[in-house]
LOKEPA-612077 format. One record per residue (C-alpha): x, y, z; residue number from 1; residue in three letters. Coordinates in Angstrom, 1 decimal, padded with zeros to 4 digits. Example, Ala and Ser with C-alpha at 12.3 -4.5 7.8 and 13.67 -1.06 7.14 Angstrom:
2
@east = 012.3&north = -004.5&up = 007.8&num = 1&residuo = Ala
@east = 013.7&north = -001.1&up = 007.1&num = 2&residuo = Ser
END
This chain:
83
@east = -030.1&north = 050.2&up = 001.0&num = 1&residuo = Met
@east = -028.0&north = 052.1&up = 003.5&num = 2&residuo = Glu
@east = -027.8&north = 055.6&up = 004.1&num = 3&residuo = Arg
@east = -025.7&north = 057.9&up = 006.1&num = 4&residuo = Val
@east = -027.9&north = 060.0&up = 009.1&num = 5&residuo = Ala
@east = -027.1&north = 062.2&up = 011.8&num = 6&residuo = Val
@east = -029.4&north = 061.7&up = 015.0&num = 7&residuo = Ile
@east = -029.5&north = 064.6&up = 017.1&num = 8&residuo = Ser
@east = -030.5&north = 064.3&up = 021.0&num = 9&residuo = Ala
@east = -031.1&north = 066.6&up = 024.0&num = 10&residuo = Ile
@east = -030.9&north = 065.4&up = 027.0&num = 11&residuo = Leu
@east = -033.4&north = 067.4&up = 029.4&num = 12&residuo = Glu
@east = -032.6&north = 065.9&up = 032.7&num = 13&residuo = Thr
@east = -029.2&north = 064.1&up = 032.1&num = 14&residuo = Pro
@east = -028.9&north = 062.8&up = 035.1&num = 15&residuo = Glu
@east = -032.0&north = 060.8&up = 035.1&num = 16&residuo = Val
@east = -032.1&north = 059.5&up = 031.4&num = 17&residuo = Cys
@east = -028.2&north = 058.8&up = 030.3&num = 18&residuo = Gln
@east = -028.1&north = 055.4&up = 031.7&num = 19&residuo = His
@east = -031.2&north = 054.5&up = 029.2&num = 20&residuo = Ser
@east = -029.9&north = 056.7&up = 026.3&num = 21&residuo = Phe
@east = -026.5&north = 054.9&up = 026.6&num = 22&residuo = Asn
@east = -028.0&north = 051.2&up = 027.0&num = 23&residuo = Asp
@east = -030.3&north = 052.1&up = 023.7&num = 24&residuo = Val
@east = -027.2&north = 053.8&up = 021.8&num = 25&residuo = Val
@east = -025.0&north = 050.3&up = 022.5&num = 26&residuo = Ala
@east = -027.6&north = 048.4&up = 021.4&num = 27&residuo = Glu
@east = -026.9&north = 049.5&up = 017.7&num = 28&residuo = Phe
@east = -023.6&north = 050.3&up = 018.3&num = 29&residuo = Lys
@east = -023.1&north = 048.1&up = 014.8&num = 30&residuo = Gly
@east = -024.5&north = 051.0&up = 012.5&num = 31&residuo = Ile
@east = -022.8&north = 053.6&up = 014.6&num = 32&residuo = Ile
@east = -019.8&north = 055.7&up = 013.2&num = 33&residuo = Arg
@east = -019.1&north = 058.4&up = 015.9&num = 34&residuo = Gly
@east = -020.9&north = 059.9&up = 018.7&num = 35&residuo = Arg
@east = -020.4&north = 063.5&up = 020.2&num = 36&residuo = Met
@east = -021.8&north = 064.4&up = 023.3&num = 37&residuo = Gly
@east = -021.7&north = 068.1&up = 024.8&num = 38&residuo = Leu
@east = -022.9&north = 068.7&up = 028.6&num = 39&residuo = Pro
@east = -024.1&north = 072.1&up = 029.0&num = 40&residuo = Ile
@east = -024.1&north = 072.5&up = 032.8&num = 41&residuo = Pro
@east = -025.3&north = 075.5&up = 033.1&num = 42&residuo = Glu
@east = -028.7&north = 074.3&up = 031.1&num = 43&residuo = Ala
@east = -028.4&north = 071.2&up = 033.2&num = 44&residuo = Lys
@east = -028.6&north = 069.5&up = 029.9&num = 45&residuo = Ile
@east = -026.9&north = 067.3&up = 027.3&num = 46&residuo = Ser
@east = -026.7&north = 067.9&up = 023.2&num = 47&residuo = Ala
@east = -025.7&north = 064.5&up = 021.2&num = 48&residuo = Val
@east = -024.8&north = 063.8&up = 018.0&num = 49&residuo = Ser
@east = -024.7&north = 060.3&up = 016.7&num = 50&residuo = Ile
@east = -023.4&north = 059.5&up = 013.0&num = 51&residuo = Thr
@east = -024.8&north = 056.3&up = 012.0&num = 52&residuo = Val
@east = -024.8&north = 054.2&up = 008.7&num = 53&residuo = Ile
@east = -027.5&north = 051.8&up = 008.2&num = 54&residuo = Gly
@east = -030.7&north = 051.3&up = 006.5&num = 55&residuo = Thr
@east = -034.1&north = 053.1&up = 006.6&num = 56&residuo = Val
@east = -035.5&north = 050.9&up = 009.3&num = 57&residuo = Asp
@east = -032.3&north = 050.5&up = 011.5&num = 58&residuo = Glu
@east = -032.1&north = 054.3&up = 011.5&num = 59&residuo = Ile
@east = -035.5&north = 054.7&up = 012.2&num = 60&residuo = Asn
@east = -035.7&north = 051.9&up = 015.2&num = 61&residuo = His
@east = -033.1&north = 053.4&up = 016.9&num = 62&residuo = Leu
@east = -034.6&north = 057.2&up = 016.5&num = 63&residuo = Thr
@east = -037.5&north = 055.6&up = 018.0&num = 64&residuo = Gly
@east = -036.4&north = 053.9&up = 021.1&num = 65&residuo = Lys
@east = -034.2&north = 057.0&up = 021.8&num = 66&residuo = Leu
@east = -037.1&north = 059.3&up = 021.5&num = 67&residuo = Gly
@east = -039.6&north = 057.0&up = 024.1&num = 68&residuo = Thr
@east = -037.1&north = 057.7&up = 027.0&num = 69&residuo = Ile
@east = -038.5&north = 060.6&up = 029.1&num = 70&residuo = Asp
@east = -036.3&north = 063.6&up = 029.0&num = 71&residuo = Gly
@east = -035.2&north = 062.9&up = 025.8&num = 72&residuo = Val
@east = -035.8&north = 064.8&up = 022.2&num = 73&residuo = Thr
@east = -034.3&north = 063.5&up = 019.0&num = 74&residuo = Val
@east = -034.3&north = 064.6&up = 015.5&num = 75&residuo = Lys
@east = -033.0&north = 062.9&up = 012.8&num = 76&residuo = Thr
@east = -031.5&north = 064.1&up = 009.1&num = 77&residuo = Ser
@east = -030.8&north = 061.3&up = 006.8&num = 78&residuo = Met
@east = -029.2&north = 061.4&up = 003.5&num = 79&residuo = Ser
@east = -030.9&north = 061.0&up = 000.3&num = 80&residuo = Lys
@east = -028.4&north = 059.4&up = -001.3&num = 81&residuo = Thr
@east = -028.1&north = 055.4&up = -001.0&num = 82&residuo = Glu
@east = -024.8&north = 053.7&up = -000.4&num = 83&residuo = Leu
END
């Protein structure tokens, strides 16, 4: 069964990790419903929110891959309700 989730990511060094981050996100384009990125230049970071609909395994796989990128911190909120 699928669930709705929101993946929040902070890119501490976007100039270094953004390309890798985007490559991983592109791998999971089938479950992604929306993405919003907000550069915060005064802090030299970027905040990204990704809304997905997928199985728990798919969502965890995406979150895990993003979390392995140096300079990226990731947290996920997942619905309790299954679709």
